[in-house]
C-alpha positions as CSV (number, residue, x, y, z in Angstrom):
1,M,0.2,0.0,0.2
2,S,1.1,3.2,-0.5
3,T,1.8,6.1,1.7
4,P,-0.9,9.3,2.0
5,L,-0.8,11.6,-1.0
6,V,0.8,15.1,0.7
7,L,0.0,17.8,-1.6
8,G,1.9,21.5,-0.9
9,A,1.0,25.0,-0.7
10,A,1.4,25.8,-4.5
11,A,-0.1,22.9,-5.3
12,L,-3.7,23.7,-3.6
13,A,-3.3,26.7,-6.1
14,A,-3.4,25.1,-8.8
15,A,-6.2,22.7,-8.0
16,A,-7.7,22.2,-11.3
17,T,-4.8,20.6,-12.7
18,L,-3.4,18.8,-9.8
19,T,-7.7,17.2,-8.7
20,L,-8.1,15.5,-11.7
21,A,-4.3,13.9,-11.7
22,P,-4.8,9.8,-11.7
23,A,-2.6,9.1,-8.7
24,V,-4.0,7.8,-5.8
25,P,-3.0,7.3,-2.0
26,A,-3.5,5.0,0.3
27,S,-6.3,3.9,1.9
28,A,-8.0,6.1,3.6
29,S,-8.9,3.5,6.4
30,A,-4.8,2.9,7.1
31,S,-5.0,6.9,8.7
32,A,-6.0,5.9,11.8
33,P,-4.6,2.8,14.3
34,A,-6.3,-0.7,14.9
35,S,-7.0,-0.1,18.2
36,A,-9.1,3.4,17.4
37,R,-11.0,1.4,14.4
38,V,-13.7,-0.8,16.6
39,A,-15.5,-0.4,13.1
40,S,-19.6,-0.5,12.8
41,A,-20.4,-2.6,10.2
42,P,-21.2,0.1,7.2
43,R,-17.6,1.3,7.7
44,D,-16.5,-2.3,7.1
45,V,-17.9,-2.9,3.9
46,A,-17.4,0.5,2.9
47,D,-13.8,0.0,3.5
48,K,-13.7,-2.8,1.5
49,L,-14.9,-1.6,-1.1
50,F,-12.6,1.7,-0.9
51,D,-9.8,-0.6,-0.6
52,A,-10.4,-2.3,-3.4
53,W,-11.0,0.8,-5.6
54,L,-7.3,1.9,-4.7
55,A,-5.7,-1.3,-5.9
56,R,-7.3,-1.2,-8.8
57,D,-9.4,-4.8,-8.3
58,R,-12.4,-4.8,-9.7
59,T,-13.0,-8.2,-8.8
60,A,-12.5,-7.4,-5.3
61,A,-14.9,-4.7,-5.8
62,A,-17.6,-6.6,-6.6
63,R,-17.7,-8.8,-3.5
64,A,-18.1,-6.1,-1.7
65,A,-20.6,-3.7,-3.4
66,T,-23.5,-4.0,-6.6
67,P,-22.2,-4.1,-10.2
68,A,-23.4,-0.1,-10.4
69,A,-21.5,1.1,-7.7
70,V,-18.0,-0.7,-9.0
71,N,-18.8,1.0,-12.5
72,A,-19.7,4.1,-10.0
73,I,-16.3,4.5,-8.5
74,F,-14.0,3.4,-10.8
75,G,-15.1,5.8,-13.2
76,Y,-14.1,8.6,-10.0
77,V,-11.8,11.7,-12.2
78,Y,-10.5,12.9,-9.1
79,R,-7.0,11.7,-6.8
80,A,-8.5,9.4,-4.4
81,P,-9.9,11.3,-1.3
82,D,-6.9,10.8,1.8
83,R,-9.6,11.1,5.0
84,F,-12.1,8.9,6.5
85,G,-14.8,11.6,7.1
86,G,-17.1,9.0,9.4
87,C,-20.3,7.3,9.0
88,S,-24.0,8.4,9.4
89,G,-26.3,5.9,9.5
90,A,-25.9,3.7,6.7
91,V,-23.7,6.2,4.4
92,C,-20.2,6.2,4.8
93,R,-18.2,9.3,3.8
94,Y,-13.8,9.7,2.5
95,V,-13.4,13.3,1.8
96,H,-10.5,15.0,0.3
97,T,-8.1,17.5,2.5
98,S,-5.5,18.0,0.0
99,V,-7.5,19.0,-3.0
100,R,-10.4,21.4,-3.7
101,V,-12.8,19.5,-5.7
102,P,-16.8,20.9,-7.0
103,G,-19.6,20.9,-4.5
104,G,-20.5,20.0,-0.8
105,L,-20.0,16.4,-0.7
106,D,-15.9,16.6,-1.0
107,G,-15.5,13.1,-2.1
108,I,-17.3,10.0,-2.0
109,A,-20.4,8.8,0.2
110,M,-21.4,5.4,0.1
111,V,-24.4,3.8,0.8
112,V,-24.5,0.4,2.5
113,T,-27.0,-2.2,3.2
114,G,-26.2,-5.5,4.6
115,S,-22.9,-7.0,2.8
116,K,-22.6,-4.4,0.3
117,V,-22.4,-1.2,-0.6
118,T,-25.3,-0.6,-3.5
119,K,-24.9,3.0,-4.3
120,V,-21.9,5.4,-4.9
121,Y,-22.3,9.2,-5.0
122,L,-19.1,11.3,-6.1
123,S,-17.8,14.7,-6.5
124,R,-18.8,15.8,-10.0
125,H,-16.6,17.0,-12.7
126,L,-19.3,18.9,-15.1
127,V,-17.7,21.2,-17.8
128,K,-21.2,23.6,-18.3
129,P,-22.6,25.6,-15.8
130,S,-26.4,24.2,-16.9
131,A,-25.1,21.0,-16.7
132,A,-24.2,21.5,-12.4
133,A,-27.0,23.4,-12.5
134,G,-29.4,21.0,-14.1
135,H,-28.1,18.2,-11.6
136,L,-28.7,20.0,-8.7
137,F,-32.2,20.8,-10.1
138,A,-32.9,17.0,-10.9
139,A,-31.5,16.1,-7.3
140,W,-34.1,18.4,-5.5
141,K,-36.9,16.7,-7.4
142,R,-36.0,13.5,-6.3
143,N,-35.3,14.1,-2.6
144,D,-31.8,13.3,-2.8
145,R,-29.3,15.7,-0.5
146,Y,-26.3,13.7,-1.3
147,A,-27.3,13.8,-5.4
148,A,-27.6,17.1,-4.9
149,L,-23.9,17.8,-3.0
150,E,-22.1,16.1,-5.7
151,V,-22.2,19.6,-7.8
152,G,-23.8,22.1,-5.1
153,S,-22.3,24.0,-2.1
154,T,-23.7,23.0,1.1
155,A,-24.9,26.2,1.5
156,A,-26.7,26.2,-2.2
157,V,-28.5,22.8,-0.9
158,N,-29.5,23.8,2.6
159,T,-31.4,26.6,0.7
160,L,-32.9,24.4,-1.8
161,F,-34.0,21.7,0.4
162,R,-35.8,23.9,2.8
163,V,-38.6,23.3,0.6
164,K,-39.5,20.3,-0.2
165,Y,-40.6,19.6,-4.4
166,D,-43.6,19.2,-4.8
167,P,-44.6,17.2,-8.0
168,R,-48.0,19.6,-7.3
169,G,-46.9,22.3,-7.4
170,V,-45.7,25.4,-9.6
171,T,-44.1,24.1,-13.0
172,H,-40.5,24.9,-13.2
173,H,-39.2,26.3,-16.8
174,F,-35.6,26.7,-17.1
175,R,-34.5,29.8,-18.5
176,G,-30.5,28.7,-19.8
177,C,-27.3,30.5,-17.8
178,G,-25.7,33.7,-18.1
179,K,-23.2,35.1,-17.4
180,E,-22.3,37.3,-14.2
181,P,-19.6,38.6,-12.1
182,K,-18.4,35.2,-10.5
183,G,-19.7,33.4,-12.9
184,Y,-22.9,31.7,-14.0
185,S,-27.0,32.3,-13.2
186,C,-28.9,29.7,-13.7
187,A,-32.9,30.4,-13.9
188,W,-35.9,28.5,-13.6
189,S,-39.0,30.6,-13.5
190,Y,-42.3,29.8,-12.4
191,E,-45.8,31.6,-11.8
192,G,-45.3,34.2,-9.1
193,G,-40.9,34.0,-9.6
194,A,-37.9,32.9,-10.6
195,M,-35.1,30.9,-8.4
196,L,-31.4,31.6,-9.6
197,M,-28.6,28.7,-9.3
198,H,-25.4,31.1,-8.9
199,V,-22.8,28.6,-10.3
200,V,-19.4,29.5,-9.5
201,R,-16.0,27.9,-10.5
202,G,-16.0,29.3,-13.8
203,S,-14.0,26.7,-16.2
204,A,-13.8,23.5,-17.6
205,S,-10.9,22.3,-16.6
206,A,-11.8,23.0,-12.9
207,G,-15.4,21.6,-13.1
208,F,-18.2,23.7,-12.5
209,E,-20.8,23.5,-9.1
210,V,-23.7,25.8,-7.6
211,G,-22.2,28.1,-4.8
212,S,-25.5,29.9,-3.9
213,I,-29.3,30.3,-4.6
214,T,-31.3,33.0,-4.6
215,Y,-35.3,33.7,-5.8
216,L,-36.8,36.3,-7.3
217,A,-41.0,37.3,-7.1
218,D,-43.1,39.0,-9.7
């Protein structure tokens, strides 16, 4: 197993280049001594998939996860997260401490069901502002907060999820994205007003995220 990756200050300033590199650090599960790892069942299962992914071992990964979950994690485009972020119920997270990626998820979240990881959420590298906004809107419609955090900041997701999407409520019409001083504004109009998603990190190489959301009233 390799040693954990450590990035210097200069590397942090060039996060767009560094985060898309294929190198991976040592397993996050190895960062704590064995005596401190009296793990819950979800942690044990999640670690098996994470370690198999670090080793690029799809056979071992298949023993710990469903095919969809295996395909998802092996498609992650950023460097591997370097810290275990804890489990909340059956959802376990692995987060970045050395690089900046879009969204409040900040790495990988795994949903554990029994002895398998059944779903994997990932920080997304989306190259169009409209794609980031559309992904967040779709996650809101499904009431899927982890999917929302793949592309939205924690603040943006908290704002959006204050109200649950109502399929029988007002209809939202996407009006496209336009440039603004700090990125792009992507708008949905509806009877009585509009919702603006402010998309930041404005370049295809760095990826885009929804940094904040504001509302307008007619």
